[in-house]
C-alpha positions in Angstrom: 154.7 13.0 -103.5 157.2 10.7 -101.7 157.5 7.0 -102.6 155.9 6.0 -99.3 152.9 8.3 -100.0 153.6 10.4 -97.0 152.7 14.0 -97.7 155.7 16.0 -96.7 154.7 19.5 -95.6 156.6 22.8 -95.3 155.3 26.0 -93.7 156.2 29.5 -94.9 155.3 31.8 -92.1 155.6 29.5 -89.1 154.6 32.1 -86.5 151.1 33.5 -85.9 148.6 31.9 -88.3 151.2 29.4 -89.3 150.4 27.4 -86.2 147.3 26.2 -88.1 149.7 23.8 -89.8 150.1 21.8 -86.5 146.9 20.0 -87.5 148.5 18.7 -90.6 151.2 16.7 -88.7 149.7 13.2 -88.5 152.4 10.6 -89.4 150.1 7.8 -88.5 147.8 8.7 -91.4 150.5 9.8 -93.8 151.3 13.5 -93.4 154.3 15.1 -91.7 155.7 18.6 -91.3 159.3 18.4 -92.5 160.3 22.1 -92.9 159.4 25.5 -91.6 160.4 29.1 -92.6 160.1 32.4 -90.7 162.2 35.5 -90.3 161.6 35.2 -86.5 163.7 32.4 -85.0 161.3 31.8 -82.1 158.6 29.9 -84.0 161.3 27.9 -85.8 162.5 26.8 -82.4 159.0 25.8 -81.4 158.6 23.7 -84.6 161.9 21.9 -83.9 160.7 21.2 -80.4 157.3 20.0 -81.5 158.2 18.1 -84.7 161.8 17.0 -84.1 165.2 18.6 -84.2 165.8 17.2 -87.6 163.2 19.2 -89.4 164.6 21.8 -91.8 164.2 25.4 -90.7 165.2 28.6 -92.5 164.6 32.3 -92.7 164.5 32.2 -96.5 161.4 30.7 -98.1 163.3 30.0 -101.3 165.6 27.5 -99.5 162.5 25.7 -98.3 161.0 25.6 -101.8 164.2 24.2 -103.2 164.0 21.1 -101.2 162.8 18.0 -103.1 161.5 16.4 -99.8 158.7 19.0 -99.6 155.5 18.1 -101.4 153.1 20.8 -100.2 153.4 24.1 -98.3 151.3 26.4 -96.2 151.7 30.0 -97.1 150.6 31.8 -93.9 152.7 35.0 -94.1 151.3 38.6 -94.2 149.0 39.3 -97.0 151.4 41.4 -99.1 153.7 38.3 -99.4 151.0 35.9 -100.6 151.3 36.6 -104.3 155.1 36.3 -104.5 155.4 33.2 -102.3 152.4 31.3 -103.7 153.6 31.7 -107.3 157.1 30.7 -106.2 155.7 27.6 -104.5 153.5 26.6 -107.4 156.4 27.1 -109.8 158.6 24.9 -107.6 156.1 22.1 -108.0 154.5 22.3 -104.6 150.8 22.0 -103.7 149.8 25.1 -101.8 147.5 26.0 -98.9 147.2 29.8 -99.2 145.8 31.8 -96.3 143.1 34.2 -97.1 142.9 36.8 -98.7 144.5 35.3 -101.8 146.3 38.5 -102.6 146.0 42.2 -102.0 145.0 43.0 -105.6 142.7 41.5 -108.2 145.5 41.2 -110.7 147.6 39.4 -108.1 144.9 36.8 -107.6 144.7 36.2 -111.4 148.4 35.7 -111.6 148.3 33.1 -108.8 145.5 31.2 -110.6 147.4 31.3 -113.8 150.5 29.9 -112.0 148.5 27.0 -110.5 147.2 26.1 -113.9 150.5 26.5 -115.7 152.3 24.2 -113.3 149.3 21.8 -112.7 149.6 22.1 -108.9 146.8 22.0 -106.4 145.8 25.3 -104.9 143.7 25.4 -101.7 142.4 28.6 -100.2 142.2 29.1 -96.4 138.6 30.4 -96.2 138.0 28.5 -93.0 134.6 30.1 -92.3 133.2 27.6 -94.9 134.0 25.0 -92.2 132.4 26.8 -89.3 129.3 25.1 -87.9 127.0 28.1 -88.0 127.9 28.8 -91.7 127.4 25.1 -92.6 124.0 25.1 -91.0 122.9 28.2 -92.7 124.0 26.9 -96.0 122.2 23.6 -95.4 119.0 25.3 -94.5 119.1 27.7 -97.5 120.0 25.0 -100.0 117.1 22.9 -98.6 114.7 25.7 -99.5 113.9 26.8 -95.9 113.6 30.5 -97.1 112.7 29.9 -100.7 114.8 31.6 -103.4 117.4 33.9 -102.0 116.9 37.6 -102.9 118.8 39.8 -100.4 121.4 39.4 -97.8 123.7 41.4 -95.5 126.5 41.0 -93.0 127.2 43.3 -90.1 130.7 42.7 -88.7 131.5 44.2 -85.3 135.2 44.2 -84.6 135.9 45.1 -81.0 139.6 44.1 -81.3 140.2 46.2 -84.4 142.3 48.8 -82.7 144.7 46.2 -81.4 144.8 43.8 -84.3 144.7 46.1 -87.3 146.0 49.6 -86.4 149.3 48.7 -84.7 151.1 46.9 -87.4 151.2 46.5 -91.2 147.5 46.1 -91.6 147.1 49.9 -91.1 149.0 50.7 -94.3 147.3 50.7 -97.8 150.5 49.7 -99.5 150.7 46.5 -97.5 147.1 45.4 -97.6 145.0 47.7 -99.8 142.5 48.1 -97.0 140.6 46.3 -94.3 137.5 46.0 -96.5 139.7 43.6 -98.5 141.9 42.2 -95.7 139.2 41.6 -93.2 136.2 41.7 -95.4 137.2 39.0 -98.0 136.2 36.3 -95.5 132.7 37.7 -95.0 132.2 38.5 -98.6 133.1 34.9 -99.5 130.4 33.6 -97.0 127.8 36.0 -98.5 128.7 34.7 -102.0 128.4 31.1 -100.8 125.1 31.5 -99.0 123.6 33.5 -101.9 124.9 31.2 -104.7 126.5 33.9 -106.8 129.5 36.3 -107.1 129.6 40.1 -107.0 129.5 41.8 -110.4 129.0 45.5 -109.3 130.0 47.3 -106.1 129.4 50.7 -104.6 131.0 51.6 -101.3 131.6 54.3 -98.7 133.9 54.4 -95.8 136.2 56.5 -93.7 139.1 56.7 -91.3 136.9 58.1 -88.6 138.6 57.4 -85.2 142.1 56.0 -85.1 143.6 58.9 -87.0 142.8 61.0 -84.0 145.2 59.1 -81.8 148.7 60.6 -81.8 150.4 58.0 -79.6 152.4 55.9 -82.2 155.3 53.5 -81.9 158.6 54.1 -83.7 158.8 52.9 -87.3 161.6 50.6 -86.3 159.5 48.8 -83.7 157.0 46.0 -84.3 153.6 46.9 -83.0 151.9 44.9 -80.4 148.8 43.6 -82.1 147.6 41.4 -79.2 144.2 42.0 -77.7 143.9 43.6 -74.2 140.6 44.2 -72.5 141.9 47.4 -70.8 142.4 49.1 -74.2 139.0 50.8 -73.9 137.4 53.1 -75.0 139.0 53.1 -78.4 140.4 56.6 -78.2 142.6 55.5 -75.3 144.6 53.2 -77.5 148.4 53.7 -77.5 151.3 52.8 -79.7 149.5 52.7 -83.0 151.3 52.2 -86.3 153.2 55.2 -87.4 151.3 55.2 -90.7 147.5 54.8 -90.7 145.8 55.3 -94.0 143.1 52.6 -94.1 139.5 53.0 -93.2 138.1 51.9 -89.8 134.5 51.8 -90.9 133.0 50.8 -94.3 129.8 49.9 -96.0 129.4 48.1 -99.4 126.5 47.4 -101.7 126.9 44.4 -103.9 124.9 43.3 -106.9 125.5 39.6 -107.6 125.5 37.9 -110.9 122.3 36.0 -110.0 120.4 39.2 -109.2 120.8 38.9 -105.4 121.5 42.2 -103.6 123.9 42.1 -100.7 125.4 44.5 -98.1 128.5 44.2 -96.0 129.2 46.6 -93.1 132.4 46.7 -91.0 133.4 48.7 -87.9 136.6 48.4 -86.0 135.7 50.2 -82.7 132.6 48.4 -81.5 132.5 47.2 -77.8 131.6 43.7 -78.9 132.8 41.3 -81.5 130.6 39.1 -83.7 129.4 38.6 -87.2 125.7 38.8 -88.0 124.4 37.4 -91.3 120.8 37.9 -92.5 119.5 36.2 -95.7 116.0 36.8 -97.0 114.3 34.7 -99.6 110.9 34.4 -101.3 109.6 32.3 -98.4 111.4 33.3 -95.2 114.4 34.8 -93.4 117.4 33.3 -91.6 119.8 35.0 -89.2 122.6 34.0 -86.8 123.0 35.5 -83.4 126.6 35.1 -82.5 128.8 32.9 -84.6 130.1 30.4 -82.0 129.0 28.0 -79.2 126.1 29.5 -77.2 124.8 31.3 -80.3 121.8 30.4 -82.3 120.5 30.5 -85.9 116.9 31.6 -86.2 114.5 30.9 -89.0 111.3 32.9 -89.8 109.1 31.3 -92.4 105.5 32.2 -91.5 103.8 35.6 -91.7 103.1 37.7 -88.7 104.5 40.4 -86.4 108.0 40.1 -85.1 108.7 36.8 -83.2 112.0 37.2 -81.2 112.5 33.4 -81.2 111.6 32.9 -84.9 109.7 29.9 -86.1 112.6 27.6 -85.5 115.9 27.8 -83.6 119.1 25.9 -84.3 121.7 26.2 -81.5 125.4 26.5 -82.5 127.1 23.5 -80.9 130.3 23.4 -79.0 133.1 21.7 -81.1 136.8 21.1 -80.5 139.4 23.2 -82.4 140.1 26.8 -83.2 137.4 28.9 -85.0 134.6 26.6 -83.9 136.3 23.5 -85.2 137.0 25.0 -88.6 140.8 25.0 -88.3 141.4 21.3 -87.9 138.7 20.5 -90.4 140.0 22.8 -93.1 143.6 21.4 -92.6 142.3 17.8 -92.9 140.6 18.7 -96.1 143.7 20.4 -97.5 145.9 17.3 -96.7 143.4 15.0 -98.4 143.1 17.3 -101.4 146.9 17.7 -101.7 147.3 14.0 -101.7 144.3 12.7 -103.6 142.4 15.6 -105.2 138.6 15.7 -105.2 136.0 18.2 -104.3 136.5 20.6 -101.4 134.4 23.3 -99.7 136.7 26.2 -100.6 137.4 27.4 -104.1 140.2 29.4 -105.7 137.6 31.0 -108.0 135.5 32.0 -105.0 138.5 33.3 -103.2 139.4 35.4 -106.2 135.9 36.8 -106.4 135.8 37.8 -102.8 139.1 39.7 -103.2 137.7 41.3 -106.3 134.6 42.6 -104.5 136.7 43.9 -101.6 139.4 45.4 -103.8 137.0 47.2 -106.1 134.8 48.3 -103.2 137.9 49.9 -101.7 138.5 51.7 -105.0 134.8 52.8 -105.0 134.8 54.3 -101.5 138.1 56.2 -102.2 136.5 57.6 -105.3 133.4 59.1 -103.8 131.3 55.9 -104.2 131.7 55.5 -107.9 130.4 52.1 -109.0 132.9 49.4 -110.0 132.3 46.4 -112.1 134.1 43.1 -111.4 135.8 41.8 -114.5 135.0 38.1 -115.2 137.7 35.5 -114.7 139.0 34.1 -118.0 136.8 31.2 -119.1 139.7 28.8 -119.5 140.7 29.3 -115.9 137.2 28.7 -114.7 137.1 25.5 -116.7 140.4 24.4 -115.3 139.6 25.0 -111.6 136.1 23.5 -111.9 137.5 20.4 -113.6 141.1 19.3 -114.0 142.3 21.1 -110.9 140.1 18.8 -108.7 141.5 15.6 -110.1 
């Protein structure tokens, strides 16, 4: 930290998701963006225009990390860079906001956790859905006993934009992301873990590349795919300019046995006409389910016996809030800034982030091995003790 207690922030991966960092620039309350890194000069020009021509910009993240005037960094680069850059930042003495998923392998996650402990730096994981209003409300109701003891849960994820966002660039290649069950699924698996109060210990999965491999129109390997969403790219088989290499699944189903006995299911499809997440959690005294995950949606609670009641016994509208991802983006950044400066408890967890990757990573292994079960190895006890205690100080 600087002598005047201003948290000085650098951004590694200034384009795309890196713009999340904008919410951290609040000089009036003691946080300021002072450096940005990207291999594309365009977002760097935007940062200089927005935060001042004197901020440091570079195409080499190592130059940013070498600066003593940077206290904390956002790592918002593509997934396959997370492990290398997060460990480098922690080793350089910086506190780290690491975008989800933590890494593209389970071993990579554990190496990041070890680096954070070794260098005694604060590690914050960008699982922003823990700050989304509908998730917070479902968590509140479940913890209050509205459905009794949680026993089963599932998430259905409909991804209408899958062909645009995940099959035209690096996401389509196993070597760069393992698979979409990890890359896209880690967020939902984390929410299932959080709502159910446990972590996956055994997974069984099935999946397939069932549609996008049939499209022969591909862009040149030297070109960068256009991953932006376009309504006219429908139906899915009319998509054009897909990534030259496509070897990840576009549909998958996972069965998870949690360490507290809860049974959970996660389903993902990348060519649905609509886009939303649907969580259902059933307990010993009721059921809770969300319909849509943003403003205009509703959470429904059934806790009396009878035939199907389309409106449930109680409804909880999902409110309109300011900020990206239903207000989650500004809230998660505010929490990170406070955590980097002062420590204290937070909604996200490095342990939880590691366990969501573990479930997605091992489920991907399972589906590529004819559904053979995979057991999640436990995190070392000393790392659990550190991240549940000293790391919060």
